[in-house]
C-alpha positions as CSV (number, residue, x, y, z in Angstrom):
1,M,-19.3,-11.5,80.2
2,E,-22.3,-12.4,82.2
3,F,-26.1,-11.2,80.7
4,R,-29.2,-13.0,81.3
5,I,-31.5,-13.2,79.1
6,S,-35.5,-15.5,78.3
7,K,-34.9,-18.6,76.9
8,T,-37.9,-18.3,73.9
9,E,-35.8,-15.0,73.0
10,F,-32.0,-16.7,73.3
11,L,-33.6,-19.9,70.9
12,S,-35.0,-16.9,68.4
13,G,-31.3,-16.5,68.1
14,L,-29.4,-19.9,67.9
15,G,-32.5,-21.7,65.9
16,L,-31.0,-20.2,62.9
17,A,-27.2,-19.7,64.0
18,H,-27.2,-23.3,65.2
19,G,-28.0,-24.4,61.8
20,I,-25.4,-22.4,60.2
21,A,-22.4,-23.3,62.4
22,D,-20.2,-25.8,60.0
23,R,-20.0,-28.3,61.9
24,K,-17.8,-30.5,59.7
25,S,-15.7,-27.9,58.5
26,T,-12.1,-28.0,59.4
27,L,-11.8,-24.8,61.5
28,P,-13.7,-25.1,64.5
29,I,-14.4,-22.0,65.4
30,L,-17.1,-22.3,62.5
31,A,-18.5,-24.8,64.4
32,N,-19.6,-22.3,67.4
33,V,-21.7,-19.1,67.4
34,L,-21.1,-16.1,68.7
35,L,-22.1,-14.5,71.7
36,R,-21.0,-10.7,72.3
37,T,-23.0,-8.8,74.2
38,E,-23.5,-4.6,72.9
39,G,-25.0,-2.5,75.5
40,D,-26.5,-2.6,78.5
41,G,-29.9,-5.0,77.2
42,T,-28.2,-6.4,74.3
43,L,-27.0,-9.8,73.4
44,I,-25.7,-10.4,69.7
45,V,-25.3,-13.9,68.4
46,A,-24.0,-14.4,65.0
47,A,-22.6,-17.9,62.7
48,T,-20.6,-18.3,59.8
49,D,-19.8,-21.0,57.4
50,L,-18.1,-18.4,55.6
51,T,-20.4,-18.1,52.7
52,V,-23.9,-18.1,54.5
53,A,-24.1,-16.0,57.9
54,V,-26.3,-14.9,60.6
55,T,-27.1,-11.7,63.3
56,A,-29.5,-11.3,65.3
57,E,-29.9,-8.8,67.6
58,L,-31.5,-10.4,71.3
59,K,-32.7,-8.2,74.3
60,A,-31.2,-9.5,77.8
61,K,-29.9,-8.0,80.9
62,V,-26.4,-7.9,80.4
63,E,-24.3,-7.5,83.3
64,S,-20.9,-7.3,82.4
65,Q,-19.4,-7.0,78.6
66,G,-18.1,-9.0,76.9
67,G,-17.7,-11.6,73.9
68,L,-17.9,-15.6,73.5
69,T,-17.8,-18.5,71.5
70,L,-19.4,-21.7,71.9
71,G,-20.4,-25.0,69.9
72,A,-23.9,-24.5,68.7
73,R,-25.5,-28.1,68.4
74,H,-25.2,-27.7,72.2
75,L,-25.7,-24.8,73.1
76,F,-29.2,-25.1,71.2
77,D,-30.0,-28.0,72.5
78,I,-29.0,-27.2,75.7
79,V,-30.7,-24.0,75.4
80,R,-34.1,-25.9,73.9
81,S,-33.9,-28.4,77.2
82,A,-33.7,-25.8,79.7
83,P,-36.0,-26.2,82.9
84,E,-36.7,-22.6,83.7
85,D,-37.4,-19.0,81.1
86,E,-34.6,-17.3,82.1
87,L,-30.8,-18.5,81.2
88,R,-27.8,-17.0,83.4
89,I,-24.3,-17.4,80.8
90,R,-20.7,-16.3,82.1
91,R,-17.8,-16.2,80.6
92,T,-15.0,-17.6,83.2
93,E,-11.7,-18.2,83.2
94,N,-10.0,-20.0,80.3
95,Q,-13.0,-19.3,78.3
96,W,-14.8,-21.1,79.2
97,A,-18.5,-20.9,79.6
98,E,-20.9,-22.0,83.0
99,L,-24.3,-21.7,82.3
100,R,-27.9,-21.7,84.7
101,S,-30.8,-21.8,84.3
102,G,-33.6,-23.1,87.5
103,K,-31.2,-25.7,89.2
104,A,-29.7,-26.9,86.3
105,Q,-25.9,-25.9,85.5
106,Y,-23.6,-27.0,82.5
107,K,-19.7,-25.6,82.2
108,L,-18.9,-25.6,78.2
109,V,-15.9,-25.1,76.6
110,G,-15.0,-22.6,74.6
111,L,-13.4,-20.3,71.9
112,A,-11.9,-16.6,71.9
113,D,-14.5,-14.4,70.4
114,R,-11.6,-12.3,69.4
115,D,-11.2,-15.9,66.5
116,F,-14.3,-15.5,65.2
117,P,-14.5,-15.0,61.5
118,K,-15.5,-11.2,60.2
119,L,-19.1,-10.9,59.5
120,P,-20.8,-9.3,56.7
121,N,-21.4,-5.6,57.1
122,H,-25.2,-4.8,56.7
123,R,-25.5,-1.7,59.1
124,E,-25.1,1.2,55.9
125,V,-26.7,-1.7,53.6
126,P,-30.2,-0.1,52.1
127,F,-32.8,-2.7,52.1
128,A,-36.5,-2.8,50.8
129,K,-39.8,-4.0,51.9
130,I,-41.1,-7.3,50.4
131,P,-43.8,-9.1,51.5
132,V,-42.9,-12.6,53.3
133,E,-45.6,-15.3,52.1
134,A,-44.5,-13.7,48.3
135,F,-40.1,-14.5,48.8
136,S,-41.4,-18.3,50.8
137,E,-42.9,-18.3,48.2
138,M,-40.3,-17.4,45.0
139,I,-38.0,-19.0,46.8
140,A,-39.7,-22.6,47.6
141,K,-41.0,-22.7,43.5
142,T,-36.9,-22.6,41.8
143,I,-34.7,-24.1,44.8
144,F,-35.9,-27.3,44.3
145,S,-34.4,-27.5,40.9
146,V,-31.1,-25.4,41.2
147,S,-28.0,-27.8,40.2
148,S,-26.8,-30.1,43.2
149,D,-23.6,-30.6,40.6
150,E,-20.8,-28.9,42.4
151,T,-18.6,-28.6,39.3
152,R,-21.8,-27.0,37.6
153,Y,-21.4,-23.8,39.3
154,H,-23.2,-21.1,37.8
155,L,-26.1,-24.0,38.2
156,N,-25.5,-23.8,41.7
157,G,-28.1,-21.3,42.8
158,V,-31.7,-18.7,42.2
159,L,-31.3,-16.1,39.6
160,L,-32.9,-13.0,40.6
161,E,-33.9,-9.8,38.6
162,S,-35.7,-7.3,39.5
163,D,-36.7,-4.0,37.2
164,G,-38.5,-2.0,39.5
165,E,-41.5,-3.3,38.8
166,I,-41.1,-6.8,38.4
167,L,-39.4,-9.2,40.8
168,R,-38.4,-13.0,39.1
169,M,-36.0,-15.3,39.8
170,V,-35.1,-18.7,37.8
171,S,-33.2,-21.9,38.7
172,T,-32.4,-24.2,36.5
173,D,-30.0,-27.9,36.7
174,G,-30.1,-28.4,32.9
175,H,-32.9,-30.9,32.8
176,R,-36.0,-28.5,34.0
177,L,-35.9,-24.6,34.5
178,S,-38.8,-23.4,36.9
179,K,-39.1,-19.0,36.6
180,I,-41.3,-17.2,38.9
181,E,-43.0,-13.5,38.5
182,R,-44.6,-11.3,42.0
183,R,-45.2,-7.6,40.7
184,L,-43.6,-5.6,43.5
185,P,-44.1,-1.7,42.7
186,G,-41.3,0.2,44.2
187,F,-39.2,-2.6,45.1
188,P,-35.8,-1.2,44.2
189,K,-33.8,-1.8,40.5
190,L,-31.2,-4.5,39.6
191,E,-27.8,-3.0,37.7
192,G,-28.1,-6.6,36.7
193,S,-29.4,-10.1,37.8
194,V,-27.4,-11.8,40.9
195,I,-27.7,-15.6,41.7
196,L,-28.5,-16.0,45.5
197,P,-26.9,-19.8,46.2
198,R,-28.9,-22.6,47.5
199,K,-27.9,-23.6,51.3
200,G,-28.3,-19.5,51.4
201,L,-31.9,-20.0,50.3
202,A,-32.4,-22.6,52.1
203,E,-31.2,-20.4,55.3
204,I,-33.9,-17.4,55.0
205,A,-36.4,-19.8,53.4
206,R,-36.2,-21.1,57.3
207,A,-35.7,-18.4,59.1
208,L,-39.2,-16.6,57.3
209,D,-41.3,-19.6,57.9
210,A,-41.5,-18.6,61.6
211,A,-42.3,-14.6,60.2
212,S,-45.1,-13.4,58.7
213,G,-46.1,-9.4,57.8
214,E,-43.1,-8.1,55.8
215,C,-38.7,-9.1,55.9
216,E,-36.5,-7.0,53.9
217,L,-33.7,-7.3,51.8
218,A,-30.4,-6.4,50.2
219,I,-27.9,-6.7,47.3
220,F,-24.9,-5.4,48.1
221,R,-22.5,-7.3,46.4
222,P,-20.5,-9.6,47.1
223,Y,-23.6,-10.5,49.4
224,A,-27.0,-10.0,50.1
225,F,-29.1,-10.2,52.7
226,V,-32.4,-10.0,54.1
227,R,-33.6,-8.6,57.6
228,V,-36.1,-11.0,59.3
229,G,-37.0,-9.9,63.1
230,S,-34.5,-8.7,64.7
231,A,-31.9,-11.3,62.6
232,V,-30.3,-10.1,60.0
233,L,-29.0,-13.4,57.1
234,S,-25.9,-12.7,54.4
235,A,-25.6,-14.6,51.4
236,K,-22.4,-14.7,49.4
237,L,-23.4,-14.4,45.6
238,V,-22.8,-16.7,43.5
239,E,-20.4,-15.3,41.2
240,A,-20.7,-16.6,37.7
241,Q,-23.1,-16.2,34.3
242,F,-26.3,-17.8,34.3
243,P,-27.1,-19.2,31.3
244,P,-30.2,-17.2,28.5
245,Y,-33.0,-19.2,30.8
246,Q,-35.4,-16.9,27.8
247,L,-33.6,-19.6,24.7
248,V,-34.3,-22.6,27.2
249,I,-38.7,-21.5,27.0
250,P,-40.2,-22.2,23.8
251,K,-42.1,-19.2,22.4
252,S,-44.8,-21.3,20.6
253,S,-45.9,-24.8,20.5
254,E,-47.7,-27.1,17.9
255,R,-49.3,-29.0,20.9
256,R,-51.6,-27.9,24.0
257,A,-53.1,-30.3,26.7
258,I,-55.5,-29.1,29.8
259,V,-54.5,-32.7,32.8
260,D,-55.7,-32.7,36.1
261,R,-52.7,-32.1,38.1
262,A,-53.2,-34.3,41.4
263,K,-54.2,-37.1,38.8
264,L,-51.0,-37.0,36.5
265,V,-49.1,-36.7,40.0
266,E,-51.6,-40.3,41.2
267,A,-50.7,-41.7,37.7
268,L,-47.4,-40.9,37.4
269,Q,-46.3,-41.6,41.3
270,R,-47.8,-45.8,39.8
271,V,-46.0,-45.7,37.0
272,A,-42.9,-44.3,37.7
273,I,-42.8,-47.6,40.8
274,L,-41.4,-49.9,37.6
275,A,-39.4,-47.3,35.6
276,S,-36.1,-48.1,35.8
277,E,-34.4,-46.2,39.2
278,K,-31.6,-44.4,36.8
279,T,-33.4,-42.2,35.1
280,S,-37.0,-42.9,36.5
281,G,-37.9,-42.7,32.5
282,V,-41.8,-42.5,31.6
283,R,-43.5,-42.6,28.2
284,L,-46.3,-39.9,28.3
285,R,-48.9,-40.8,25.1
286,F,-50.6,-37.4,24.0
287,D,-53.3,-38.3,21.8
288,G,-57.3,-36.8,21.6
289,E,-58.8,-37.1,25.1
290,A,-56.4,-40.1,26.3
291,L,-53.1,-39.8,28.0
292,E,-51.3,-42.8,28.3
293,L,-48.4,-43.4,30.9
294,V,-46.3,-46.0,30.8
295,S,-43.2,-47.6,32.3
296,D,-41.2,-51.1,31.3
297,N,-37.5,-51.8,32.8
298,P,-36.1,-55.4,31.8
299,D,-35.8,-56.6,35.3
300,L,-39.3,-55.4,37.2
301,G,-41.6,-55.5,34.9
302,E,-44.0,-52.7,32.9
303,A,-46.4,-50.5,34.5
304,R,-49.8,-48.4,32.6
305,E,-51.6,-46.1,32.8
306,E,-54.9,-43.6,30.9
307,I,-55.5,-40.5,32.3
308,A,-58.4,-38.5,30.7
309,V,-56.7,-35.2,29.4
310,D,-58.3,-32.6,26.6
311,F,-55.3,-32.7,23.6
312,Q,-55.2,-30.1,20.6
313,G,-52.9,-31.2,18.2
314,K,-51.4,-34.7,16.5
315,A,-51.0,-37.0,18.7
316,V,-47.1,-37.3,20.3
317,T,-45.1,-39.9,22.8
318,I,-43.1,-37.8,24.8
319,S,-40.8,-39.3,27.7
320,F,-39.5,-37.5,30.6
321,N,-38.3,-38.7,34.2
322,A,-41.4,-39.1,36.9
323,R,-39.2,-37.8,39.9
324,Y,-38.8,-33.8,37.7
325,L,-41.7,-34.1,36.6
326,T,-44.0,-34.6,39.6
327,E,-41.4,-31.8,41.8
328,L,-42.9,-29.5,39.5
329,L,-46.2,-30.4,39.1
330,I,-46.3,-30.7,42.9
331,R,-45.3,-27.0,43.3
332,M,-48.1,-26.2,41.1
333,G,-51.2,-24.4,42.9
334,D,-53.5,-24.6,40.2
335,P,-56.0,-27.7,39.9
336,E,-55.5,-27.8,36.3
337,I,-51.8,-28.0,34.9
338,E,-51.3,-26.3,30.7
339,M,-48.9,-28.4,29.0
340,S,-47.9,-26.7,26.3
341,L,-45.3,-30.2,23.9
342,G,-44.0,-29.6,20.8
343,G,-42.2,-32.6,19.1
344,E,-40.4,-35.7,21.0
345,L,-37.4,-33.7,21.6
346,D,-38.9,-30.0,22.5
347,P,-38.5,-28.4,26.1
348,C,-42.6,-28.9,27.6
349,I,-43.5,-25.9,29.4
350,L,-46.4,-26.3,31.7
351,R,-47.9,-23.5,33.4
352,G,-50.9,-23.4,36.1
353,K,-54.4,-22.5,33.7
354,I,-55.1,-20.4,35.8
355,E,-52.0,-18.2,35.1
356,R,-51.3,-19.2,32.2
357,T,-52.4,-15.0,30.8
358,D,-50.2,-13.1,33.2
359,G,-46.9,-16.0,33.2
360,S,-46.0,-15.5,37.0
361,Y,-44.9,-18.9,37.4
362,L,-43.7,-21.6,34.7
363,G,-42.0,-24.9,34.4
364,V,-39.9,-26.0,31.8
365,I,-39.2,-29.5,31.3
366,M,-37.1,-31.7,28.8
367,P,-37.8,-34.8,27.5
368,M,-35.4,-37.4,27.8
369,R,-34.0,-39.3,24.7
370,T,-36.2,-43.2,24.1
């Protein structure tokens, strides 16, 4: 195997691959990236951790056919620091590789490409187009509230649903919930819902950051596929039953508050300085045109701040995890937020004041018992 390739082209594939390659795995080959020529002008670059995979088809000048796997991290660092735009890579004896760029030369130990795990086949999968901006936004507004508790397997991803008109994504960790909808007429209807894994979505989001226009999405169980430019990412779906999230979202609320989002975030951050490190608990008292935020910690002291609010209903005091509430608020784009409240132990719904008319994005946060 021997080929020449531009540094920029090579990095476009290695940038995704080295993030997916699993350096902590007990299988050494999972820390490697697969390089395999195809025809006279294509280099396949691939990586997998057996759950998430990426395959990129890059333009190259192929001088002889073959394949090899090399350590993803070191290869990425070498290519990134290459002094010239063109690199020449040649497989030598015993699965070694020789890399040249200008007067810089490297020799790397590799492993045979025949031992690389079989990758999910996307060749026959029917893809549907989706705007990059919309998909990126949907991921950003849900991935943060995915559970990191691996024992709660059914909460380790984001639910994806489509009825042919509305694409919906929902996530929850049991303490908070995020739901976003975007109208995408013509997007295929999904038979049932699927759960996209957190790591897969994180890698997809990383790929979308460097893209514009449209990408393509396909669900072909047990995988989800996303095509971004010359790369196709696959993520093994979470095979579990997502909880009935509709039951968590209150149908009506006794109280409503309109509050300046930035001022609430800033007040929460200040008051939370003295909150318990374990719970980050802050009490919010709504009464008339005032919202009082209080935290107290026997080991540190007490913090108290008041901000203006447009509140309707009987006065109420509710405790929330300040970090959970802040993380939700900063992902809402509207300058004013509507908080729909029940009693002190009822879930609170947060919506942008503009978005509340169509319900396209909302968050639900559970109160803390004090």
